Each structure stands twice: as C-alpha cells, then as structure tokens.
N, C-alpha and C positions, 0 to 999 in steps of 0.2 A: 858362475856360468859365463863370465865375460871372456872373450877371446881376443881382445884388443881390436885394432883396426884392420888386422890382416884378414884377408878373405880365405875361407877354407879351401884347401887344395883337394884335388880328387883322390889323393892318397889317404886322406883322413877317413876314419870310420864314419859310416853313414849314421850319424846321430840324429839326422832329421827324422828318423823313424821312431822317435821316443814315444810317440803315441801308439802303443802296441798293446795287444791283449795281455802280454806278460807283465805289464805294470802292476797288475793286481797281486803279483807274487814277487816281492822284492827279495834279492839275494841276501844271504847271510854276510855279515861283516867279518873281517879277519879274526877278531877276538872270538866271535861266536863259532866260527869254523874250527878254531883251535880247541875251544871248549867241547865242541861236538866230537872231535877226535878223541879227547881224553875220556869223555863219557863212554864212547864206543869201546875203548880199551877195557873198561870194567864190566861190560855186559857179559852175563853168563846165562845161556839158554839151556833148557832141559834136553833139547834135541837139536840136531843140525837144521839150519833154516831151510835147506833145500829139500828136506823130507816132508813133502806135502802129499795129501791124499788125492790131489788133482793137479793136472798140468796147468799152471797159471797162464801159459802162453796159448791155451785152448787149442793145442796141436792135435786135434782129434780127426778121425776119418770115419765118416758115416756112409753107409750104403745109400741112404736117401734122407730127405728132410724129416725132422722130428716134429711131432704135433706140439702146438703151443698149449698154454693153459686154457685157451678158449676153444680148443678142439680143432683149430685150423692148422694147415701146414705152414711151416716157416722155412722156406727154401733159401732165404738170404742170410748169409753170415753177417753178424753184426760187427765183427772186429777183424782187422787184418794185421798181420805181423809185418811191421816196418823194418825192424832190426832186432837183434837179440835183446830180450828184456824190455821191448817196447811194442805196445799194441796201438792201433789207430782205430777209433770208433768211426764206423761208416755212417752214411745218412740214415739208414733204417734204425740205428741204435739210438737216434735222437727222438724217435717217434714215441708218443705216450702209449701206455698200455691199454687205456680205456677207450671206448668208442667216442665218448664225449670229448676226451682230450685230443683224439686224432681229428675229430671234426673241427675243433677250435684251431688246431694247427693248420689244417687246410685253409680255413677262413683267413687266418693271419698271413699265410703265404700268398693268398690271393690279393690281400690288401697291401702287404709290404714287400712281397717278393720272396724267393727262396733264400735260405741261409747261405752266407758266404764263408769260405774257409779262412782261417786266420792268416794264411799266407797271401790272401788276396788284398791285405791291407796295403801292400806296395802298389797294387794296380788301382785301388780306390783313391787315386790322387787326381788333382785338377791340372789341366793344361791352362795356359794363360787365357785363351779365348773363352774358356768356361769359367775360370776363376774371376775374370773381370766382372761379368754380370752377377755372379753369386756374391762376391765381396763388395761390389760397388753399389748394389741396389739400395742399400741404406744411405750411403753418402750422396749418390746422385738424386735419389728421390726426395731428399731433404730440401732441394731447391723448389719443390712444389709447395712447401709450407714455410720454409725459413724466411724468404723475402716478405711473405704476407705477415708472419709473426712480427717482424721488425716494423712494417708499415702500420700494423694494428696498434702499436704503442705510440708511434709518432703522430698518428691522426688524432690521438686524444688531445693534443695541443692545437688542433685545427688543421685544415688543409694546407695552410701556409708552412707548417712544419715538415711536410712531406719532402721538401727540397733537401732536407738533411740526409735523405736516404742515399744520395750519391757519395758524399764524403764518408759516411759510415760504411757503405759498401766497399769503398776503396781501402779503408782500414781493414775490413774483414778479408779482402783479397790478399793483402799483405800477410795477415795472420794465417790464412790458408796455405800460402806458399811457404812461410817460415815453418809451420808445423809439419807440412808435407815433406820439406827437405830434411827436417830433423828426423822424421821417421824413416826416410830413405837411407840415412846413414846408420840408423839403429838396426836395420834389418841385417846387413852384413856383419855388424858387431855381435849380434846375437842370432846366428843363423839357424838355431834350433828352437826358436820361440822368443819373440821380442816383445811380448805383451808387457803392459805397465806393471803387472804384478811381479813378473820375473825381473825386469830391469830395475824397478824401484827396490825390490827386496834384496837384490844382489848388491846394490850400491849404497842404499840409504838405510837398510836394516829391515827386519821382519815386519815391524809395525807399519812402516811406510809402504811396504809391498802389500800388506793386507788392506791398508787404507785405499790404495789404488784399486785393488781387487774389489773392494766394497763399492767404490764409485762406478767401476765397470759393470758390476752385477746389476746395480740399479739402472745404469744406462741401457743395458741390454733388455731388461724387462720393460723399461719405458719405450725403447725403440720399437718393440712389438706393439705396444699399446698405441703410441703416437702414429706410427706408420699405418696401422690398420684404421685408426680413427680418421686420419687424413684421406685414406683410400675410400672409406665409406662416405666421407664428406664429398669427394669427387663424384661418387655415384649419385648421391642425393642432390648435388648441384645440377646434374643433367636430368635426373628423374626425381623431382620433389616428392612424389607420392611414396617413395621408398623411405622417407625420413623417419616415420614411426618405427621402422624395423631396424634402426641403426644398431642397437645393442645386439640383437639376434644375428644380424649379418656379420658383425665383428667377431662374435664368438665362433660362428661357423667357419670363418676364414682362419682363425687360430687353429681350429681342429684340422682343417685341410692342410695347413702348413706343417702341423705336427705329423700328420700321416705321411706327407711327402718327404720329410726329413728322416722319418723312421725307415724309409726305404733305402737310405744311404746317400753318400755324397754325390756319386755319379748320377743317380736318378734325379736327385734334387737339382743338380746343375742343368740337366736337360729341360727341367720345368722353367727355370728362371732365365735362360739365355735370351729367348725371343722377346719377352716383355721388356727387359732392360734395354736391349738394342732398339726396340720399337719406341720406347720413351725418349731415348736420346735423339732418334731420328725425328720424332714429332717436335721436340723442343727446338732442334736445329732448324726445322722448317718454319716454326713460328718466328724464330730470330731472323732468319733470312728474309722472309716476306715482310715482317714488321719493320726491320731497318730499311728495306727497299722502299717501303711506303713513306717512312720518315724522311728518307733522303729526297723523295719527290717534293716534299714541302720544306726542304732546307733544314731538316732536323730541328724545326721549331717545336717546342713542347706544347702540348695541348693543356690548357689550364685545368686543374682538377675541379670538380664540383665543390661548391662551398660547404664546409663541414664545421659546425660550431665547436669551439674548444670547450672541453670539459675539465682540462687540467692546464696549469701553466707550463710553459716551455722552460724547463730548467735542466741542470746538469743530471739530476737523478733520472729524469724521464729519458734523456738522451742515452744514458748508460743502460737503462732498462731496454731500450730499443736495440742497442748494440748487442747486448747479451741474448736478446731474443733472436736476432739475425744470426748469431753465432751457432745456433743449433744446426745450421746448414753444414757444419763441419763434423757432425756426429757420424762416425763410421770410418774416419781416416785410419784408426788403429786396427781395423778389421784385418788388414793384410798381415801386419806384424804378429797378430795373434795366431794366424792360420798358416804360418810358414811351413810346418810339417805336412800340411795338406797339399802342397804343391809337388809337382813332379820334379825330379832332380834336373839341374841343381836347384834346390829349393829356394835358397836365399836370392839367387839371381833372378829367377822367375817372379818371386814375390816383389822384389824391388822394381822390376819393369812394370808389373801390374800396378803398383802403388803410384808410379810416375804418371801412367795413363789416367788413373782415377783422379788425381789432384788436378791435372791439366783439364780434364773434362769438367770437373767441378767449378774451376775458376771461370771457364768460358761460359758455362750455363748460368751460373749465379750472377756474374757481372752483366751478361747479356740481358737477363730477365729484369734486373733492377733498372738498367738503362732504358729498356723498352717500356716498362711500366711507367717510368717517369715521363718519357716522351708522349705517352698516350693519356696521361693525367688520370690514371686509375686509382681508386681508393678502395680499401677493404669493405666488403658488404657481408651482412649476416646470412643472406640467403644464397650466396654464390661465392665460390673461391675466386681469388684474384687471377689465378691461372685460367680459370674458366672464362672470366671476363675477357682476358687477353686473347683466348682462343676464339671466342665469338667475334671479337673485333677484327682479328686477323683473318679468320675464315668465316665470313658471314654466310656463305652458301657452300654447298658441297659436303662431302663426307669427312672433310679434314677435321672439323671440330669434334665429331664423334670419335674419330681415330685418336685425337689428342686426349680426350677425356677417358677413353677406354684404356689407352696405354698408361695414362697417369694413374688411373685407379688400379691397374694391374701391378705397376711397379711399386706403388705405395703399399698395396696389400702384400706383395711379395718381398718388399724391402725388409720386412721382419725376418726374412731368412738369414740375413747377416747375423742377427742375434742368435738365431737357432744354430748357426755354424760356430760362433765364437763362445757363447755362454757355456755350453758343455765342455769345450776345451779349457776354458778358464777354471771350471770346477775340477777338471781332470788334473791340471797342474797343482791346484790347491790341495786336492786329495792326495796327490803323490807326496806332497810335503807334510801331510798330516793336518792341514788346516780346514779340511772339508770332509764330510763322511766318505768312507772308502768305497761306498756303493757307486760313486761317480767315476771310479776307475774302470768300471765294467763296460766292455764293448758288447753290444747286442749282436744277434745273429746276422744282422746286415752291416756289421762293423760301424755302427753308430752308437753314440752315447745316449742310450734310451732314457736312463734315469735323469740326466741333465736336461734332455729335451722335454720330458714330461714336466719336470719342475718349472722350467721356463714357461711352458704353455699355461700351466695352472696359475702361476703368479701374474702373468700378463693378462689372462682372462679376468682374474679378480679385480685388477686395477682398472681394466677397461670397463667392466660392469659398474664398479664403484663410482667412476667419473662419468658414467652415461655415454661414453664414446665421444666426448667433446675434446677436440684437439686443443683449443685455447686453454682449457682447464689443465691439460697435461703438460703444456710447454714449460711453465715455470719450474716444474720438477726435473726438467730434462737436462739443462745445461750444466748444473752444478756437478753431477757425478762424472760426466765425461771430461770436463775441463780439470777436475781434480786429478783424474787419471793422466791426462795430458801433462799437467804440471809436474807431477811426481815422476813420470817417465822421463821427461826431458831433463829435470834436475838430476835424476839418476845417471843419465848419460853424461852430464857435466862431470860428475864424480868419476865416471868410468874413464873418460878421456884423461883426467888428471892422473889416474892410476896407470893407465897403459899409454905411455907417452911415445907412441909410434909416429911415423912420418905424417905430418899434417895434422897432428892432434890439436894444435891451437886453433886452427880454422874450424875444425869440427866442434871443439868446445864452445867457441863463440856462437856458432850456428845453433847448437842445442841450448845455450844460455839465452839467446834471443827467443827461441821457442818457449822455453820455460817461463821467461818473464812475461811474454804476451799472454800465454795460457793462464798464468797466475793472476794477471790483471782481470781477464775475463771471468775467472773463477770468483774473485773477490766481488766484482760487480754483480755477477749473477746471484751470489749468496746473499749480499746485502740488499740489492735492489729488488729482489723477488722473494725476500724472506717471508714477508707477510702474505704473499700470494700462493704459498705452498712450498717454497724451497726449504722451509724449516723442517719439513718431513725428511728431506734428504740429509740435512745437517744433523738431524737426530739419528737417522737410520745408519749412517756410515759408522759412527763410533760403536753403535750397537752390533753391527755385523762384525766389526773388528774384534769386539769383546767375545762374541760367539766363536769366532775362528780361533782365538787364543784358548778358549775353554776346550774346544775340540782337540786342539793340538796337545793340551795338557793331559786330556784323557788318553790319547793315543801314546803319549810318552810314558805315562804310568802303565799302560797296558803292555808296552814293549818291555819295560823294565821288569814287569811281573813274568813275562813269557820268555825273556831272553835266556840263552843258554849260558850256564856258568860251570867252570870246572868243578868236578866233585871233590870234596875234601878227602884227605887221607891217602893221597898218592894213587897208585894204580892197582893196589891189592883189592880183591873183591871183599865186600862186607860179609862176614860170617854170621853175625848175630842179628837179632831183630833191631829195629829202629829204636831210638831212645823213646822212653815213655812220653816225653813232652814234645816229640816231633810231630810233623804234619805229613799226612799221607800224600798230599798234593805236591810235596817237595821231593818225592822219590822219583828218580829218573832211571834207576837200574832195576831190572826185573827181579833180581835176587833179593832186593830190599822191600818189595811190595808184600804186605801182609794182608791177606784176604779174610773177609767174612761175607759169605753169600747169604742173603735174606730173601725168602720167598713168601710174600703175602698170600694168604689163602682165604678165600671167601667160602668155598665149598669144595668137596672132593669130587671132581669129575675129570673128563678126559683132558681138558685144557690145563687144570691145575696139576694133574699127574705128569703131564708132559713137561711143565715148567720145573717140577721137582726132579724129573729124570735128567733134564738139561743141567740143572744146578749141580746134581750129584756127579755128573760126568766130568765136571771141571776139576774134581779132585781137591777141592778146597773146603774148609769148615763151612757147614751149611746149617742155617736156622730157618725153620718155618714159623710164621706168625699168623695167628687167627684172631680177628676182632669180632667179639660176640656181643650182642646187645644185652644179654642177661646170663646169669649163671647156668640156667637150664640148657641154653644153646651151647655154652662152653663145654658142659659135660657131654652133650650129644656129639660134638665134634671130636672130643678126645676119645670117645668110644669108637667112632668111625676110624680115627687115626690108629688105634690099637688093632682094629680089625684089618687095616691095611698092612700092618706089620711093624709099625713104630720104627721105621728104618732111620729116621732123622729126628733131631731134637725139635720139639714143638713147644712154642710159647703161646699161650692164649691170654688175650687182654679183654676184660669185660668193659664195655663202654655203655654205662647206664643211660647216657643221653643219646644213644644210638648213632653218634657220629663215628665215621670210619677214617676219613682222610686225616683229620687233625690228630687223633690219638696215635695213629700209625706213624705219622711224620715226626711227632714229638718223641715217640719211642726210639725211632732210628737216630734222632738227634742225641738222645741220652746215651745210646750205644757209642756214638762217636765221641761224646764228651768223656766217657769212661776210658776209651782207648783211641786217642787222636791219631795214632800212627796207622790205624786200620783203614783199609779201603773197603767200604761197604758196597757190595754189588747187589742191587735190588733187582731181582728177576720176577717179572710179572707175566702171568698168562694173559693173552689178548686174543679175543675172538674177532677175526677179520671177516666183515660182512661184504658180500658182493655188491649189494645195492645200497646206494647212499641213503635212501629214504628209510632203510631199516635202522639207521643209527638212532633215530628218535625213540626207538623202542628199547634202548639199552642205556644204562647209567653212564657208561664211558668213565668208570672210576679210575682206570689206569692212567688216563690222560690228566685227570685232576691230581692224582698222586704224583705224577711226573712233574707237574707245575709246582706242587708244594715242596718237592725235594730239590728243585733246581737251584735254590739259593743256599743249600746245605753243602759245605765243602767236603771233599773226600767221599762223595757218594756217586756211584755209577748206576744208572738206571737203564735196564734193557728189557725188551719184551720178547716173549716166546709166542709167536702167532700160531693160531689154529684157524685154518680157513674153512668157512662154512659155504658149501656150494648148494644153491637152490634156485 
C-alpha cells in the first residue's frame, strides 16, 4: 500500500473511501473471472432465461392499492426501477412484517436515528474542527492522569524524588515531538489509512502487522477502561459520596458511549466537540493563573509535604515512572487510523489535525508538570492531583467546579477515540482475512456496529474486573500502544529505504529516532511493570496473533473450496451422468446435476400433500419416506398411501425405539453413500403459525431435521409452508 513520499494528486482515484459498504463483497480476480466465463459457455438450460411467469422488474399497473396479508391497504411501492435490470428498495421495504418488529424498529430509530443511504458515506466525514475533539479526546485527556501516574511511582522513593519529574517530563516531551513528527510524515505516505497494522504489515510482514494490531486492540480496550475509570475518579474526587457507585457509573457511561457511536460519526462528533474544547480551556486557565501566581513569588517552588520512602530510588523505579508518564501519549495514532473518515483531501486534513493535537499535548503536559512542581503537590488516594491543583488555583468561585466537570466529561468521552478507531482496525483486519468478516458490515447508520459492540463488551468486562481503579489499569496500558508505535515507525524506516524519493534520508532518520525511543519505552514498560500486570499484555499479544493467523487460514481454505475453476473437458456440454465416484457438490453445470427428491412424511394431510405436489411438479425422481414406530403403523400408512393412489414411490422405515430424526438422517446419508453424485433435495412440509406462543405446542421436527442434515454434503433442504390463520 505504500505510495512513496509523493503526495496524492487530485487526479488520482479517491481511494480514501476504502471504508465502504461494498467491502463485504470483494470482486473476483482475473483467474476466477476467466473461469466464470468458461463455466458459462457450458451452461445448458431447458428454457430461455427470459421466459418467466412474472415480470421481475415488477412493472405492473394497478388501479388501486392491494390488501396486505394482514388485511390492511399497502399504498406504497416497495421498489423503484433505477435502470434496466436494477431495482432499488425504498424505505418501506426495510420495515419488518410483524407488529413487534415494527415497534422495535421505531424504538431503535428513536435511539439511534433513521437509517442512512450507502451513498451518504461520503457526507458522514469529519471536518477538522470536529475531528480534532473526536480524535484528540483520548490524547489530551491523558494529561489528567499521565502526570499523576508518573508522580505516583516517584513518590514511592519519598517526596525528595519528586524533583525528578522535571527531567523525566523533558524526555517525554522530546518523545512526544519525535513520535508526532514521525506520524505526520506517515500520513501522506499512507493517505488511505496509516495505522500500525497497515504500515507494519506492508513493510515488515504479516506477523509484524498482526502484532501491531494486537497491541492496538488491547490499547483501545484499555483506553475505554482507563479513561472512564479516571473520569469516574474525577467525579468521586468532587463528590466522595458517589465512590461506592464507581463500577455502576462506569458501565453506564460505556453504554451511553456505545449508543452515541451507534448513531454515526457526525452525531458522535456533535456530542464530543464542546467537552474537549471546554477541557482545554479549563486547563489553559489553570496554567495561566497558576504561573501568574508563581511569577509573583519569583517562581520559587513550594516544598512538598514530607512523604516517607517505601522503596529505594534506583534506575528501575525511575524507568517505571517514565513508562507510567508515557501513557500521556496514548492516542497519537488515532488520526492516522482514521484518515478515511476526514473530508477530502483526507491526508492533508489529517496531518493538520495531528499537528494541532501534538502541539496541544506538549503545552498541557509540560505546563502541568511544571505547575505541580512549583506548588509542591503529591499524589493522594482521596483526590486526584489535578483536583488538588484546581482547588489551589481556584479556591473560590465556580472555576473549580468547571475544571472538574470538564475533566470528568473529557475523560468519560475520551473513550470515544477507541470507539472510532477500534472498529476501523477490525475492518482492515477483516478485509485481509485476519478477523471475522462480520466486522466489515456497516450498520444502518454507516457505523461498524459489530466492532462497537465488541469493544464495549470487552471494556466493560475489564472495567468491572479491576473495580474501576485507574492505578490498577495503568500497568497494562503502555505496553500495547508502544508496541504499535515501535512497529509502525520501524515499518516506515523500511518504507523510506524502498521508496528513495527526494528527502528520504531525513524522513528515514526521523522515523528511526521515533522507533528507537518508542522501543525503549516498550522495553522499559514490559520489564518494569511485568509483575504489576503487564505480563497479561505480553501473553495476550501472541495469543491474538495466533488467533488472527488461524482465522486467515480458515478463510484461505474457504476461498480455495469456493473459488471458481475452469470445467474439465473443453467447452462441450456433458452428455452423460457424472462419474460414480464424483461429488454432487462439485457440479457447476445444470445439465450435470442429478436429482433425487425426498419427501419425509409423518401423516397424510393438507401440508404433506402440498409438499408432495410441489416435489412432483419439479419433474425429478421423487421418493416419499415414512418413519413408523411399529409395524402396525407402517401397514396403516401404506394402506392410506394406496387409497391416495400410490402415485409416487414410498419407503417406510420402522423405528422400534420411536426416534424419527436420527433414522431419517442416517437413511439419507446411506442414499448419498450409494450414489455420491446425486443431489438429494429434501422437501419438508412446514406449518407456519401466526402467533409465536403457539410454537411451544408443536414439535418443530422440520427444524431439528434441518440441523441434522446441515453437515451432510450434497443435500439441499427446503420447506413448503402452509400458513395457518387464526
């Protein structure tokens, strides 16, 4: 997917719209198209395909509306003719037929909005002012807990170790700028999606790409859990009485975020604009007022309160503090993953947004670390350090409440970055066959519903398992994201070596610096926090990679089994039956299909006679089968059969143990074993009941038989319904 350093021109096809509903239906390759043509040359049909008993274009003219099956008038046409050979389903065609289904549809539309046409995917894009709060909420909100996570480790060595926060913050700022600049040049190089999965897979191989994807998946799940845990902590800092409801509040917020994202990108963007900008404004106010007061005393730091040391100050402790503070960088990759979600030109708007995000992150992070140091604040268990800073900066007035409210909102809504990127990552993985294909599906609001639900469930489980404690989740956080950073930047180094365009050496060095720094943080986080819970990520990443490989192997085998191959024997039609040892499922020409229609019979009534009439109308060899519990019942049924006229061949099977499904399924399997080239079409009568509660009054044997025959190759099961109105 690499395009070199050149920036896409306006004349190039708009491949930024790769995230489309059509991704569920990949086109045929050249070999399969050629095979399809050769198969078509050998087709022989008994009648011309245009000879149909009904106009398929529904080109009818009625004097008035026709009654529906519920007795009401149906004045609305469900389909419109767009062009010859193509119909378009209108809105009413998507309505369920039952009253309960229509009620659920109305409720869903009230919650998530009306469905959007597939063509609206172009308009469901984000402009920069909306993309900035949506994609930066995770990155910017991390400054609310990142500095505190670093100080919480340093304070273990006593209050005297807190002075190390300044040099560590300086190194982190350098890391932020290096990684940010690296991703800024990744965006135009991969203008149709520059996520770590794509970049690493393209340049370092499939396994490296899947490793990056596994790290990102864990990062996104933890983003939701950590952001919401920190947001609830901000609420309980201001209102301690709400602390016992921490888990319940977090789960409710996850549900609200899921509902908001199911409404689509534009609606979600409208929700997250104000909280993000309000949080930035509140922090800037804290920084301005705080530094103004510090300037009044000559920037003399206030000594922190004495805290006894519980651990010795060593290199390992310093490295742990550094990796804890590095969680403030989570979310930098969000823009590169979401390039297709921007308005054209996608890559240019994404790069500008990323630049603003990194600049704001550096200002807020460095400013908070410096202000915390000047005021001598230390982490406390009953109150976040940002809350302490807010109370100190705004001791009176509504500004403290505004700060805590905006902090809680952005932390709770910061999880939306994961809700935006996690489904897209699964989309790209599913498109390559490394994730279930259900993640390719776009919902009626053009959102990846399956990916959104999967993320919400996983995040809620982790949040509940850890009791909503931010400190417990932080050790799991840094490993996955810096694994993705490292592989992405290393992949870009390989990319520049392959595409040696103008300025490639400078770009290579910049990405190499980003990869080196990210790799160092990854190593420090994995080793320093291994015993604190990072081992879960170290184990989970290879497991997810293995699962992805297994999924890909399954889809590869499935494609090989279903791929089109040219028929043997040239273009002449086959005149005789298939070879005795052949398989019915290998036949692709209508003249080669050999039928045997089987009609299971329980009793002779209107439903069974209709199934027999349908089977006989097909003009194929037909066999009726009756399962009797004893000889007397078999004799009675044969007598009734002769009274009917004995028009078709009947085979009765006595089942002395009174089982029906098992003997019938094994009998059909024996027929298949005798003639593997036959296609058995099992036609079953089915009574369709209007009320669901009536189903418990019937055995539903046809459904159990269908399930028993599903694993048997060369068997087609169909039902002939008889509707009962009452």
